[in-house]
N, C-alpha and C positions, 0 to 999 in steps of 0.2 A: 504494500500500500504506500502511495506516495503523497506527500503533503500537498503538492499542487492540485491533486485530484480532490482532496478534502476541501481545499480552498474553493475550488470550482463548484462543488456541491453546495457549500455555504452561500456562494454568490447566487446560484440558481434558486435556492430556497428563499432568499430575500427578494430577488427580482420578480420571481413568478409565483410567490406565495404558495409554495408546494404544500399540499394538504395530505392528511392521513386518510386511510392507512397507507403506509409506505412499505414497499417490499424491495429488498436488496437481492438481486439475482446473482448467482455464482458468488455468494458472499465470502466463502472461504472461512478460515479458522479464526481470523481476527475478531474478537468478541465486541469491541467497543471503539471502532475507528470512526465510523460515520454516525452511529446511533446518537451520540451526544448532541449532534447538530439538530436532532429532532426530539429533544427532551420533552417529556410529557405527551408525546404523540405515539400512536400505535405503529410500531416499527417491526417488521417481519423479515426473516432471512430465508433464502432458498439456496440449496446446494445439492450436488449429486451424492454426497456422503455426509454422515454425521461425524461430529468431532467429540473429543473427550477433554474437558467436560462438554456436554451438549450445548450447542449454540444455534442450531438450525431449526426453524419452524416447519419448513417443507423440504423433505428429502425426496427428490424426484428428478427426472430427466428434464433439463432446461429446454429441450426441443419440444416438449409437450406440456409441461407444467400442469399435468393431469389433475392434481388435487386442488388447484386454485380455480375458483368459479369465474365465469364470465363477468366482466364489468364489476369487479369487486375491489379494486384498489385505485387510489387517486394518484400515486406517484410510484414509478418504477426507477430504481437505480440499476444501471447496467454498466458497471465500472471496471475498466481494464479486463474485460472478459471476451469481447467479440473475437479477438485474435486467437483465443483458445477454443472456440466453439466450431465444431465441424461444419454445421450448416447454419450460418448466422441469419440467413433470410427466414428460416423456419422460426427461429427464436424471436426475431422482430415481429413476425406475425402473431406469435403468442403474447407478446407485450401488448399489441393492439387488442387482442381478445380480452385480456384480464383487466385492462384499464377501463375505468369509467369514462364516458364521454366528457371531454374537457380535461382529462387527466394528463399528466406529464411524464415523459421518460427523459432522464438525464443519462446520456451514454458517453463513455470515454473509451478510446482505443488508441492504437499506435500506428505510425507510418514508418519511422526509422528507429529501430531498437534491436538489440541483440536477440538471438534465439533464447527463449526462456520457456522451457517445457514444464507445464504444471497441469495435467500430465502431458499435454500436447501443445504445440504452437503452430497454428495452421495458416494465419493470414496477416497481411498488413494492408491498411486502407488509405485511399486517397479521398479528398473531399467529394469527388464525383460519386465514388462508391458509397459513401455515407448518405449522400443525398438520394441515391437510388434505393438503398435499403429502407430508408424512412419516407419513401415517396407517397405513402398513403397517410402520412401524418402532416400536420402543420409544423414545418421545420423552422423554428424561430431564429436559430443562429448556429453557425459552425465556427468553432474557435480552433486555431492552429497554435500549438505550443512551440514557442521559440522562433520559428522561421517560416515565412510564407511559402518558400519553394521546397524546403527540406525540413518539415516539422517533425518533432519527436512524437507528439501526441495530436490526435484529432478528437475534439470534444463537440457534442451537440446537445441541444435541448429541443425536444419534439413533443407535440401535443396531439392527442387523439381528437379529431373533430367532433363537435357536438352532433347529436343524432339528427339526421336528415339535412345536415349542413353540406353545401356544395364546396368542395375543397379544390383549389387550383394551386398547383406548385408555383412557388415564386423564386426568382433569382436572388440568391443570398450574397451579401458582402461578407467576405471572410475576415474574421477578426484575429489578430495575432497577439499573443501574450508571451511575455518573457517570464518563465517559471523559476528562474534562478533566484537565490536569496542574496547574492552578493551584488550590490549596486555597481561596484567598480567593474566586475566581470561583465555584468549586463550592458554597461555603457560601452565597453570594448567590443562586445558582440554586435551591438547596433552600429558602431562605427565601421567595423569590418564588413557588415552586411551592405552598407552603402557603397563600398568599394567592390562588391561582388564576391566577398570571401565569407566563409562560414566556419565555425568551430564545431567539429563533430567528435563526440566522445566515443571512444572505442573501448571494448572490454579489456580488463587487465589480462595479462598473459595466462594467469591461472584459470580464468574463465574460458579463454580461447582453448586451452587444453581440454576443458570439459566438453566444449562444443564439438571438438573433433570426434568424440565418441559417437555422435549421431550417424556418421557414415556407415559403419558396419551394421547399425540397427535398422536402417531405413527400410529394409526388405521384410522386417519382422514386426517390431514394435509399432512402427508408424502406420502399418497397413492392417493390423489385426482386426480393427473395428470397422473397416470399410467394406467387408464382404457382405 
């Protein structure tokens, strides 16, 4: 879990008055990273496995969300998960199903980032891809983390249209935010960007050594669930 994502959720809650019940999809083991932002509100968590101690309210496949009724939640958090989901379009369709009309989805994912399997790492997304995935929603904004041409993260806020409302996709202006906490480094990045240069963080050598293991496994572990 990354602090810039938590800050983005706090921004979305304030700007769009996110309401309860809230459900955090693919929530993972972290018990209290986003929940304090919704203090006093009904906050639920979904994942495909339970943890010890138990922290998950709905243990189910995110592709179906079978136990969650239609139009039963006001806010869906889909944070740093789309890249790990085998069929993201199916999941976005389920988000539409479980949201009440007028409800919001806050989604964050990645475009430029190292391979990080938990347990799989399938995709990287461009703004066009995000706009297409959420084409049936009212897409209020797309935010690019750090750089307009080579962003680390791609974040969006989408709303389920009200019942019987006619929805027309609109062209969005992309917003760029610098997620770094060091103002001097941020200023240097912006200056270099004006000159056409970018700073790209690469994994440490120890992490690269770990990624090399992927090669021998790709004919087994990476395809075992695709049959």
